[in-house]
N, C-alpha and C positions, 0 to 999 in steps of 0.2 A: 266145574273146575275152579279151584281157588286161585285167585290172582296173587302174585307175589310182589312184595314191595321191592323197589330198587335199592341198591346200596345207598344212593343219595337220599332217598326217602327215609331209610333207617337212620342215617346220620342226623337228618332233620328232626326226626322223632326223638332220638336220643338227646339231642341238644335241648329240645323243648321239654322233654320229661325231666331233665336235670334242672333246668331253670324253674319249671313248675314246682318241683319238689323243694328246691331251695326257697322259692317264694313262700310256699305253704308253711314250711318249717319256721322260717324267720317270723312269719306272721303270728304263728301260735306262740312262739317263745318271747317275742318282744312287743306284742300288741301293735303290729303294723308300723313300727317306727321307721323302717327303711323307706317306706313309700310316702312318708309325710313331709317331704321337702317342699312340696307345693302348698299353697294355702288351702284351707278347708274348702272354701267356696269355689276356688278355681277348679279344683279336682272334682268337686261335687256340689254344685250350686244348690242353695236352699230353694225349696219350692216357693215360687212367688205367690203373692196374694191373688186369688182368681180375679180376672178382670170383671166378672159378673158381680163380684162383691164391690170392687172399687168403684163401679159405676152405679151402685144402688144408692140413690139419694136418701132413701128412708133410713139407711144405716149410718148416715152422717160421716162417711169415710172422708169425703173431701172437705166437709164443713162449709161448702158453698151454698149460697141462697138459691141456686138454680133448682127449679122444680117445686119450690114452696107454693103453698096454696093461699097464703095471706100476705098482703102488702100493708104493713102497719101504718104507712104514711097516709093511707086512705081511711083509717078509722076515725070517725068523728070525735070519739071520746078523747083521742090523743091530740086533737087540734085545740089546745088550750094553753094558757100561760101558767105552767106549773111553778109553784113557789118552793117546793121541797121534793126530795126523793120519795118520802112516804106518800105524797100526793100522787106521784106517778104510779106507785105500787097499787094504790086504791083503784086507779083506773085499770090497771092490768087485771086485777082480781075480778072485775065485772065480767070478764070472759073466762079467765083461767081460775075458776072458782076454788079448785083444790090445791093450787100451787103452793100457797103459803103453808098450809098444813104439812105438805110433803117436805118442804124445805126445813120446817121446824123439827122434823124427825131425822135430819141428816147430820153427819159429823161436821159438815161445813158450817152448820148453824150452832150446834151444841159445843163444838170444840172439846168433846168428851167421848171416851170410848172405854168400855169395861172389857178388859182382857179376860176371856173365859178360861185361859190356861193358867195364868198367874194370879188372877183376881185383882190385879192392879187397875186403878182408874187412871187412864192415860188421856192424852189430848192436850191441846195448847193451853187449856186452863190450868193443867196440873204439872206437866213435865218441866224439867229444867234442861235447857239445851246448851250446846257448846258455843253459841253465838251471843245473842243479847241476853240470854239467861232465862228470863221468866216474863210472863205477861202481867201477872197480878201486880198492881200498883203503877203499871205503865200503860194502862188501857187506852187512853186517847191516841197514843202513837201506834200501839200494836193492833188495835181493832180497826185500823184503817183498812185492814185486809179481811175483816169479817164480812160474811155475806148478808149483812144487815146494817141497820142504822141505830146508833146511840147506845151500844153496849159499853158502858163506862165503869163497870165494877165486876171483876171476876168472882167476887164472893157471892154474887147473885146470878141467877140464870139470865140468858139474853132476853131482851124485851119480848113479851108474848103477843103483842098486837100484830095482826096479819100484815099491816102496812109497814112494819119495821123491817120486812124482808126487802133486800135490794135486788130487784129484778134486772136493773140496768147493768150492773157490774158484770154479769154473766152473758147478757144478751144484746146490749147496745154496741154500736160501733165505738171502739176505743178512741177513735179520733174525735168523737163528739162527747164522750163522758169519761170521767175518772173521779175517784175519791181523792180527798185531800189528806196528806200524810198525818195530820194531827187532829182530825175532827171526829174520831170514834166512828168511822164508817161513812160519814156524810161527805158529799161533795161541797165545794164552795157555793154559797148563796149570794155573795157580794164580793167585789174586788178586794183582794187581800195581798199585802206585801209578803214575799217569800223569796229567799235566796237572792236578794238584791233587786228584785223586780216585782211588778204588780201582777198577780195571777187573776185571771178573769173566771167567773163562774161559767159552767157549761149551760148551753141552751137545752133545758130538760125536755122540751117538746120535741126538738129535733132528735135528741137521743132516744126518746121513747118511740118515735116513728121509724127508727133505724133497726129495731130489734129483729133478730133472727136466731138461728141455732148458734151456740157458742163457738167462737173461733179460737185459734191458738192464742191470739192476742188477749182475748178475754181471760182465759185461764192464766196466761202468763202475767197479766197485770198484778197478780198477787204471787203466783208460784215462782216466777222468775226472780223476784226481788226480796224473797225471804232472807232474813239475817242482816238486812240493812243495805242491800245494794244488788245490782245486776249480777246474777250468777254466783253470789256469795255463798249460798247455803248448799244447794244440791250438787252443783258441779255439772250435771247433765241437763239442767234446765236454765236457760238464759235467753236474752232477747235475740240472739242469733237464730233461734228457732222460728222467729216470725217469718223469715224469708230464707230458709235453708236451701242449699244445693244438695246434690246427690252425695257428695263427699261427707256432708255433715249428718244427714239423716235420710235414709232411703224411703221411709214411709212419709215423712213430712215435706219432702222436696217439692218446691213450688211448681216445677215443670214436670212433675210425675203424679203420684197419688194425691199429694197435697192434703194428707190426712189431718183432720182436727183431733184434738185430744179425746173427744167423745167417741172416736172410732174404736179406740181400745177401752177406754173407761166408759163402756156403753151400758149404763145401768137403766133403771126405770124409776119413775116417780121421784126424781131428784136424788136418788141414792146411787152413788158412783163407786164401782169397785176399784181397788188399787191403792187404798190407804196403806201407808207403811205400818200402821198400828195393827192391821189385820191382813198381812201379806200372804201371798201364796208362793212358796219356793218350789213346789213340785205339784202342779195341778193334777187332779185325779182324772180329768176328762170324762166325767160320768154325767149322764142325763138321768131324768126320772125313770127312763125306760131301760137303763143299763149302760153298757159300754157305748161310747159315742163314736159312730162311724160315719157321721154326716159330713156334708160339705161345709166349708167355711161359711158360705152364704146362709145355709139353713141353720147352722149352729148360732150365728148372730141373731137371726130372726127368733129362734127359740129362746135365746137369752132375753131379748126384749119383750117376749110374750110371757116370760116368767116360767117357761118350761124347763129351763136350765139355769143353774147358778151362774150369775154374771161373773166374768173373769176378765181381768186386764192382762192376762198372760199371753206370751207368744203362741202357746199351744192352742188358744181359743180360735186362732185362725189357721196356723200352720200345722197343727196336730203335734203329737209327741214323736212322730217319725218324719221329720221335715225334709230330710235329704233324700234325693232320688236313690232308690235302693236297687238299681239295675246293674250295679257292679260292686266290687268288694269294698271300695272306699266308702260308698254310700251306706252299705250295711254296717261298716265299722263306726262311722260317724253317728248313725242312729243309735248304736249301742251306747254312745257317750251321753245321750240325753237323760239317761237314768241318774247320772252322777254329776253332770255338768250343765249349768243353766245356759240357755241360748245366749244370754247377754255376755257371758264370760268369753265366748269366742267372737261375737259379732259387735262388741263395743270395746275395741282395743285400747282406746284412751277416751277420757272425757274432757270437758272444757276445750273442745276442738274448734269452736266457731269464732275464735278471736276475742272471746270474753273470758278473762281469767276468773278462777274461783279461789276463794279463801281456803287455805289449808292449815293455818295456824293463827290463833288469836290469844294473845297474852294480856289479860286484864290487869295483871299485877302492876304494870307500868303506867296505867292510866292516872291522870291527875296532875301530871307535870305541867308547869306553866313557864312561859318566857316573858319576863318583864311584867309578871302578874296577869298574863293573858294566855288563853289556850292557843295551841299551834299544831301544825301537822307537817309531816314530811312524806316524800314519795321515793320509791326505789328507781332503779335505772330504767324500768319499763313504764314508769308513770303510774304505778299502783301505789296506793297509800301504804306506807310502812309504819307510820305512827300518827295517832291522834290523841290529844290530851283527854278527850272524852272517853276513848275506848282502849287505849294502849297500843301495843305492837301487833303487826300483822305480817303474814306471808301469803302471797298469791302465786298461783301456778296455772299454766296452760298445758294442754296435751298431756294430761296426767294418766299414768298407768294405774289401774285400780288396785286396791287391796283385795285379796281373795281369801275366802273362808267358807267352811261348811255352814249351811244355813237351811233351816226348815221353815222359815217364814215368821218365827216368833222371836221376841226380845224380852228381856227383863230390864226394866228401867230403874235407874237410881233416882229415887224421889226425895223430897225434902225431909221426910221422916226417917230415911234409911241411914244407917251408920256406914261410914266409908273408912278406908285405910289410906290416909294421905301420903304414906311412904311409897306408894306405887300409883301409876296412872289409874284413875277411876273410870270404868266403862259406864258411860251414862245410859247406854242401851246395849247391854251385853247380848251377843248373838247366841241363839240356840241352834244346835245342830251337831251331827256327828256322822262319820262315814258308815256307821253300822245301824242307824235307826230306821233306814228304809224310807225316810221322809225328806232327807236333806240332799242338797246338791251344792256344788262349788259355785259360789256367787261372787260377782264383783261389787266392791263398795268404795265410796269415798270415805277415807279414814280421817276425820277432822280432829285435830289436836288443839287443845285449849288449856289455859291456866286461869282458873276462876275462883271466886271467893268461897270460903267455907268457915264454919265455926270451929276453932281449934280446940275448944274445951269439950264440945259435944260431938266432934267428928261427924258433922253433917253439913251438906250443902246449904246455901242460904239464898233467899230472894234478895235481889238488889233493886232499889228504886232509882232508876236512871233518868226518867223523863218527867219534866214539869218545870214550872217557874217557882216552885217553893224552894226554901233554903236547904232541903234535904236531898234534892235530886242531884245525882252525880254529874250529869251533863251540864248542870247549871252552876254548881258550887264546888265540884271536884273534891268532895270530902267523903272518903270511903266510910268512915265510922258512922256518919249521919245517914248515908244512903242505905247501908245494909240494915241498920237499926230500924229505919222507917219501913223498908221492905218487909222485914220480919213482923213488925207490929201490924202491918196492913193485913197479913194473913193469920195473925194471932198465933205465931209460933215462937217458942222460946229462943233467946239469943244471949250468949254469955258475954258478948262484947269483945271477945278475943278473935280478931280477924286474921285469917291466914289465906294462902292461895294454894290450891291443889291442881296437879296436872290431870286433865281429863281427856277422854277419847269418845267420839261419837261416830257411829256408822250410818252412812246414807246409801241405800241400795241404788245401783246404777242401772237404769232401764231405758234411757233415751239416748239419742245420738247414735242410732244403729248405722254402722258403716256399710258401704257397698261390699258385696261378697268378695271382691278382689282384695279388700283391705282387712279381711277377717284374720284373726290370730293364726299364725302358722303353727303347725304341729310341733316343730322343733323349739318354739318359744316356751312351751311347757315341758316337753319331753327332753330336758337338758339340765345339766348341773347349773344351779343358780339361775334357773329360768323363772318364768312368771309364777309358777306354783311352788316355789322353793319353800315357802312357809306353811304349805298345806300338808298336814300329816294324816296318818290313818289309811294310806293307800300305797300300793306298789305302783310306781310310775316308771315305765320303761324309759330308759335314756337318762333319767334322773337318779334312780335308785339301783342298787345292785344287791342281788341275793345269791350267794355262792352256789347253793345246791340247784336253784332254778336255772342259773346260768349254765351249770354243767349238764343239767338235763337237756337244755336247749342245744348245747354243743353236741351232746351224744345223739339227740334226735336228728340233728342235721347230718352228722357223720353217718349214722345208720341209713338215713334216707338216701344220701348220696351213694353209699355203698350198694344199697338195694337197686338204685337206678342203673348203676354201672353193671352189676351182675345181671340184671334183667336185660340190658342191652346186649351184653356179651352172649347170654344164652340165646337171645333171638338170632344173633348172627350165626352161632354154632348150629342151631337147629335148622336154620335156613339152608346151610350148606348140606346138611343131611337130606333135607327134602329134595334139593337139587340132584343129589346123587341117586335118590330113589327114583 
């Protein structure tokens, strides 16, 4: 005997059917816009890094020394009075016999990268950037961040001696060891006056005995301070990451995973993935055996064993389906990963740790003096706004990124390339489109600068800024001499006609991952004049309108609603007939 629904049950079903149809139709027509009023992560949290991975010392996620099998303070060979950095390296190589050869093959050592897509030779040796400009002719200052000792001429390869590798800069306690800013990679070896005080040399023996896996402070000793100061260059890398809380970075937080840089940049043989010159915008997630369905822990071990291409991507741990897919929102968010980088939603702003980043640098105003002496000024926040040596600046904190399609590749504007100075010159033009199947929408720091160029040849120029000679800009404030000297150093033609061109440089934002509750909200992108206002090539519900698509959606909604009403009415009518029968 068939049981019959009560009128109250029919009404509940009718209401539910109407709401379900409405929800389904609006989802199909507008890309789930109506349910995106909550944050991505609150509605659908990102799958956390498995604790089994976080606690695996061998993977160096925490960067801590716990679990290490060697205490270098007990090594007899390190119990000596070292006179120089190379002497320490010689001692290191008695055990780590292959380390120097490995470092010599790395981009950290060569500062050079051959782009297989464009054929360009890139790297610090070659490129011109929107900050200090160029390394060549300024080596003693710039190579203070080289992973070696004594590279003082970019026209030559770095020193070939094994002991020229600086083991301490990456492995020693940074409280015990640091390079000196103007010694071409060497630390101090005797007391030296600097910035109004006497700087003391480090105790190299204590530094050597402190070595362990690289910590954030080791990597940051160079990467935080690129471009001439803390946080100046990258925007998402500064000293605030030495001791971050959960609001600044969920992976590096000291009271949580406390991950070291090598947790993500987990290469082998001193080769570290994640260089901006060879980036991944959309990792393939493939192993030598095919599609990767392994756990994050096994995937990391495979990378370290050479069974899988090392990757510094979010997907290398979280996979390309990171959101829990047991409800509609999770399914929809996972659909986004094909076209939206994880960082786009999970790094809503950069320079969030209280350290401002430079966003504009105007070199054209450099060289002004007061009473014949250089001077500087600061803005209302205490940031430098002018220096005679460098020109005008602008700094910002909590900066919303610039968004663009990106497939991981750039084309750089190099010293031999012609430029059009009537419009901003892209120093590293982004590759990518919404139709190539390789690109995703990525966040960037968009650095604006105004820098010297040859007006007759329409080419960027090298500028000699550092040194005690009478041609260095920071010493004698003479543009004509400094550019002439910089171009002669690299044996490039220079007409003598100096101008200044507006330039743009893009820096991918990958650090300072916010807590899930602070992720970018749906309506911040799906809105008129929202975050993705300048991103073209896609239909974005809430931002864009398409007349026929809108009418199709309205029609589908109307027909669905009519169908639900008719269905409910027929159920009521036939119920009465069954009762009569």
